[in-house]
C-alpha atoms as an extended CHARMM CRD file, in Angstrom:
* protein
*
       129  EXT
         1         1  MET       CA             84.4530000000       97.2980000000      100.2680000000  PROA      1               0.0000000000
         2         2  GLY       CA             87.7380000000       99.6210000000       99.2860000000  PROA      2               0.0000000000
         3         3  ILE       CA             88.5890000000      102.4860000000       97.0860000000  PROA      3               0.0000000000
         4         4  LYS       CA             87.5990000000      101.7350000000       93.7720000000  PROA      4               0.0000000000
         5         5  ASN       CA             88.4690000000      103.3880000000       90.5540000000  PROA      5               0.0000000000
         6         6  LYS       CA             87.0700000000      102.6370000000       86.7840000000  PROA      6               0.0000000000
         7         7  ASN       CA             88.9970000000       99.8000000000       85.7260000000  PROA      7               0.0000000000
         8         8  ASN       CA             87.2930000000       98.0620000000       88.6930000000  PROA      8               0.0000000000
         9         9  MET       CA             90.4400000000       97.9760000000       90.6450000000  PROA      9               0.0000000000
        10        10  ASP       CA             90.0030000000       97.9570000000       94.5690000000  PROA      10              0.0000000000
        11        11  TYR       CA             93.3840000000       99.6310000000       95.9760000000  PROA      11              0.0000000000
        12        12  LYS       CA             92.4890000000       98.5130000000      100.0030000000  PROA      12              0.0000000000
        13        13  LEU       CA             92.4060000000       95.6150000000       98.7800000000  PROA      13              0.0000000000
        14        14  LEU       CA             94.9810000000       95.1530000000       96.5700000000  PROA      14              0.0000000000
        15        15  LEU       CA             97.4550000000       96.3630000000       99.7290000000  PROA      15              0.0000000000
        16        16  PHE       CA             95.6340000000       93.6450000000      101.8820000000  PROA      16              0.0000000000
        17        17  GLY       CA             96.6920000000       91.1700000000       99.1990000000  PROA      17              0.0000000000
        18        18  MET       CA            100.2930000000       92.5960000000       98.8130000000  PROA      18              0.0000000000
        19        19  MET       CA            100.6250000000       92.3780000000      102.8780000000  PROA      19              0.0000000000
        20        20  TRP       CA             99.5350000000       88.7440000000      103.2140000000  PROA      20              0.0000000000
        21        21  PHE       CA            102.4170000000       87.9330000000       99.9060000000  PROA      21              0.0000000000
        22        22  LEU       CA            105.1940000000       89.9050000000      102.1460000000  PROA      22              0.0000000000
        23        23  ILE       CA            104.5830000000       88.4310000000      105.2000000000  PROA      23              0.0000000000
        24        24  GLY       CA            104.5390000000       85.0440000000      103.5650000000  PROA      24              0.0000000000
        25        25  HSD       CA            107.5780000000       85.2280000000      101.3570000000  PROA      25              0.0000000000
        26        26  CYS       CA            109.8150000000       86.9390000000      104.4050000000  PROA      26              0.0000000000
        27        27  CYS       CA            108.7750000000       83.7510000000      106.3950000000  PROA      27              0.0000000000
        28        28  VAL       CA            109.4120000000       81.6020000000      103.3790000000  PROA      28              0.0000000000
        29        29  PHE       CA            112.6560000000       83.1170000000      103.1410000000  PROA      29              0.0000000000
        30        30  ILE       CA            113.8230000000       82.3740000000      106.7150000000  PROA      30              0.0000000000
        31        31  GLN       CA            112.6240000000       79.1660000000      106.8450000000  PROA      31              0.0000000000
        32        32  LEU       CA            114.2290000000       78.4190000000      103.5650000000  PROA      32              0.0000000000
        33        33  ASN       CA            117.4020000000       80.1530000000      104.2170000000  PROA      33              0.0000000000
        34        34  GLY       CA            118.2810000000       80.1880000000      108.0390000000  PROA      34              0.0000000000
        35        35  GLN       CA            119.5940000000       77.1310000000      108.1260000000  PROA      35              0.0000000000
        36        36  PHE       CA            122.6360000000       78.8200000000      106.6020000000  PROA      36              0.0000000000
        37        37  LYS       CA            122.9550000000       81.5860000000      109.6900000000  PROA      37              0.0000000000
        38        38  TRP       CA            121.1290000000       79.1590000000      112.7200000000  PROA      38              0.0000000000
        39        39  ASP       CA            122.1410000000       75.8270000000      113.9380000000  PROA      39              0.0000000000
        40        40  TRP       CA            118.5370000000       75.8700000000      115.0280000000  PROA      40              0.0000000000
        41        41  PHE       CA            117.1820000000       75.5420000000      111.4280000000  PROA      41              0.0000000000
        42        42  LYS       CA            119.5350000000       72.8790000000      110.4890000000  PROA      42              0.0000000000
        43        43  GLU       CA            118.2430000000       70.7080000000      113.7220000000  PROA      43              0.0000000000
        44        44  ASN       CA            114.8110000000       71.3590000000      113.1910000000  PROA      44              0.0000000000
        45        45  GLU       CA            113.9780000000       70.3460000000      109.6790000000  PROA      45              0.0000000000
        46        46  TRP       CA            110.3840000000       68.9600000000      110.4710000000  PROA      46              0.0000000000
        47        47  ILE       CA            109.3730000000       71.8280000000      112.2670000000  PROA      47              0.0000000000
        48        48  LEU       CA            110.2720000000       73.9420000000      109.4250000000  PROA      48              0.0000000000
        49        49  ALA       CA            108.7110000000       72.1030000000      107.3080000000  PROA      49              0.0000000000
        50        50  LEU       CA            105.1550000000       71.6820000000      109.4680000000  PROA      50              0.0000000000
        51        51  CYS       CA            105.5730000000       75.6400000000      109.7330000000  PROA      51              0.0000000000
        52        52  GLY       CA            105.0160000000       75.8670000000      105.6940000000  PROA      52              0.0000000000
        53        53  ILE       CA            101.3730000000       74.2450000000      106.2300000000  PROA      53              0.0000000000
        54        54  ILE       CA            100.9730000000       78.0780000000      108.4240000000  PROA      54              0.0000000000
        55        55  ILE       CA            103.0170000000       80.0560000000      105.7610000000  PROA      55              0.0000000000
        56        56  SER       CA            100.6760000000       78.4840000000      102.8560000000  PROA      56              0.0000000000
        57        57  PHE       CA             97.6750000000       80.4800000000      104.4490000000  PROA      57              0.0000000000
        58        58  PHE       CA             99.4270000000       83.9150000000      103.9680000000  PROA      58              0.0000000000
        59        59  TYR       CA             99.8800000000       83.0080000000      100.1880000000  PROA      59              0.0000000000
        60        60  ILE       CA             96.0300000000       81.9790000000      100.3150000000  PROA      60              0.0000000000
        61        61  TRP       CA             95.1890000000       85.1870000000      101.5410000000  PROA      61              0.0000000000
        62        62  GLY       CA             97.5440000000       86.9100000000       99.5690000000  PROA      62              0.0000000000
        63        63  THR       CA             96.0600000000       85.4560000000       96.4450000000  PROA      63              0.0000000000
        64        64  LYS       CA             92.4730000000       85.9460000000       97.6920000000  PROA      64              0.0000000000
        65        65  TYR       CA             92.9270000000       89.7910000000       98.2800000000  PROA      65              0.0000000000
        66        66  THR       CA             95.2640000000       90.5170000000       95.3070000000  PROA      66              0.0000000000
        67        67  VAL       CA             92.8290000000       88.9820000000       92.8090000000  PROA      67              0.0000000000
        68        68  ALA       CA             89.7290000000       90.7800000000       94.2910000000  PROA      68              0.0000000000
        69        69  GLY       CA             92.1380000000       93.9630000000       94.5980000000  PROA      69              0.0000000000
        70        70  PHE       CA             92.4270000000       93.5960000000       90.5450000000  PROA      70              0.0000000000
        71        71  GLY       CA             88.7330000000       92.7000000000       89.8060000000  PROA      71              0.0000000000
        72        72  GLY       CA             89.0560000000       88.9290000000       89.4050000000  PROA      72              0.0000000000
        73        73  LEU       CA             92.1250000000       89.3290000000       87.1410000000  PROA      73              0.0000000000
        74        74  LEU       CA             94.8450000000       86.4540000000       87.9820000000  PROA      74              0.0000000000
        75        75  TRP       CA             97.8370000000       87.3370000000       85.9050000000  PROA      75              0.0000000000
        76        76  PRO       CA             98.8440000000       90.6010000000       88.1620000000  PROA      76              0.0000000000
        77        77  THR       CA             98.4960000000       88.9380000000       91.3370000000  PROA      77              0.0000000000
        78        78  ARG       CA            101.1210000000       86.5950000000       89.8260000000  PROA      78              0.0000000000
        79        79  PHE       CA            103.3660000000       89.4850000000       88.8430000000  PROA      79              0.0000000000
        80        80  VAL       CA            103.2580000000       91.1860000000       92.0830000000  PROA      80              0.0000000000
        81        81  GLY       CA            103.6940000000       88.0050000000       94.3270000000  PROA      81              0.0000000000
        82        82  PHE       CA            106.6080000000       87.2310000000       91.5470000000  PROA      82              0.0000000000
        83        83  SER       CA            108.0490000000       90.8640000000       92.2020000000  PROA      83              0.0000000000
        84        84  ILE       CA            107.5950000000       91.2750000000       96.3670000000  PROA      84              0.0000000000
        85        85  GLY       CA            109.2370000000       87.5100000000       96.4430000000  PROA      85              0.0000000000
        86        86  ILE       CA            112.1450000000       88.6360000000       94.1640000000  PROA      86              0.0000000000
        87        87  THR       CA            112.3810000000       91.7630000000       96.2480000000  PROA      87              0.0000000000
        88        88  VAL       CA            112.5160000000       90.3880000000       99.8920000000  PROA      88              0.0000000000
        89        89  TYR       CA            114.8880000000       87.8050000000       98.7820000000  PROA      89              0.0000000000
        90        90  ALA       CA            117.6700000000       90.3810000000       97.6260000000  PROA      90              0.0000000000
        91        91  LEU       CA            116.7480000000       92.6600000000      100.9750000000  PROA      91              0.0000000000
        92        92  GLY       CA            117.0670000000       89.1990000000      102.8900000000  PROA      92              0.0000000000
        93        93  VAL       CA            120.3430000000       88.3610000000      101.6960000000  PROA      93              0.0000000000
        94        94  SER       CA            121.5590000000       91.4040000000      101.5340000000  PROA      94              0.0000000000
        95        95  LEU       CA            121.2030000000       92.5460000000      104.7120000000  PROA      95              0.0000000000
        96        96  LEU       CA            121.2140000000       88.7660000000      107.1130000000  PROA      96              0.0000000000
        97        97  PHE       CA            124.2190000000       87.3840000000      104.9550000000  PROA      97              0.0000000000
        98        98  LYS       CA            125.6930000000       90.6090000000      103.6580000000  PROA      98              0.0000000000
        99        99  GLN       CA            126.2620000000       89.2580000000      100.1490000000  PROA      99              0.0000000000
       100       100  GLY       CA            126.0860000000       92.8790000000       99.1930000000  PROA      100             0.0000000000
       101       101  ILE       CA            123.2380000000       93.9530000000       96.0380000000  PROA      101             0.0000000000
       102       102  THR       CA            124.8600000000       93.9300000000       92.4490000000  PROA      102             0.0000000000
       103       103  ALA       CA            123.9080000000       95.9220000000       89.8190000000  PROA      103             0.0000000000
       104       104  LYS       CA            122.3340000000       92.7880000000       88.2760000000  PROA      104             0.0000000000
       105       105  THR       CA            120.7600000000       92.7980000000       91.2130000000  PROA      105             0.0000000000
       106       106  VAL       CA            119.6590000000       96.2210000000       90.8490000000  PROA      106             0.0000000000
       107       107  VAL       CA            117.9150000000       95.6940000000       87.0350000000  PROA      107             0.0000000000
       108       108  SER       CA            116.3950000000       92.4070000000       88.0840000000  PROA      108             0.0000000000
       109       109  LEU       CA            114.7080000000       94.6470000000       91.4730000000  PROA      109             0.0000000000
       110       110  SER       CA            114.1130000000       97.8340000000       89.0020000000  PROA      110             0.0000000000
       111       111  LEU       CA            111.9910000000       94.9490000000       86.4290000000  PROA      111             0.0000000000
       112       112  ALA       CA            109.9390000000       93.9890000000       89.3850000000  PROA      112             0.0000000000
       113       113  LEU       CA            108.8500000000       97.0850000000       89.9130000000  PROA      113             0.0000000000
       114       114  LEU       CA            107.7400000000       97.9200000000       86.7140000000  PROA      114             0.0000000000
       115       115  LEU       CA            105.9950000000       94.3900000000       86.9300000000  PROA      115             0.0000000000
       116       116  VAL       CA            103.9020000000       95.9090000000       89.5220000000  PROA      116             0.0000000000
       117       117  CYS       CA            103.5330000000       99.2960000000       88.6500000000  PROA      117             0.0000000000
       118       118  ILE       CA            102.3550000000       97.6550000000       84.9380000000  PROA      118             0.0000000000
       119       119  GLN       CA            100.0030000000       95.5480000000       86.9290000000  PROA      119             0.0000000000
       120       120  VAL       CA             98.8090000000       98.4150000000       89.0590000000  PROA      120             0.0000000000
       121       121  LEU       CA             99.2630000000      101.2740000000       86.5290000000  PROA      121             0.0000000000
       122       122  TRP       CA             98.1130000000      100.5170000000       83.0900000000  PROA      122             0.0000000000
       123       123  LYS       CA             94.3340000000      101.3750000000       82.6010000000  PROA      123             0.0000000000
       124       124  THR       CA             92.8810000000       98.8950000000       79.4640000000  PROA      124             0.0000000000
       125       125  GLY       CA             89.7490000000       98.2670000000       78.4000000000  PROA      125             0.0000000000
       126       126  ASP       CA             89.6420000000       94.7850000000       77.3010000000  PROA      126             0.0000000000
       127       127  GLN       CA             91.5790000000       92.1580000000       79.7420000000  PROA      127             0.0000000000
       128       128  THR       CA             92.0720000000       89.4090000000       76.9420000000  PROA      128             0.0000000000
       129       129  VAL       CA             94.3450000000       89.5360000000       74.0290000000  PROA      129             0.0000000000
């Protein structure tokens, strides 16, 4: 289907899944935090909640393609999704709410990047403990 390596990873599917996670996390950030920036979000909670149905599909697709990209493994998908989410949140708070990125946030973002790198780059023969 895409580009595979010897550990049964498909980088094309992995990137496609990561794209869906990115879209989902961006939508959720706006959905949940828009109420603190725009009055429309405060006044339309039901519409925002119903948007959650659509947003759920982004996470379903992100999970589906990322698991396929990791050759059927679930754990790496969770770490990738979390890392994308924490990155989107940090950037969203910084850019939209001007709260800045503290040293603690930089360390957290670095750990999120490290999680993704471990899951994508660490080559193992046995996938279980």
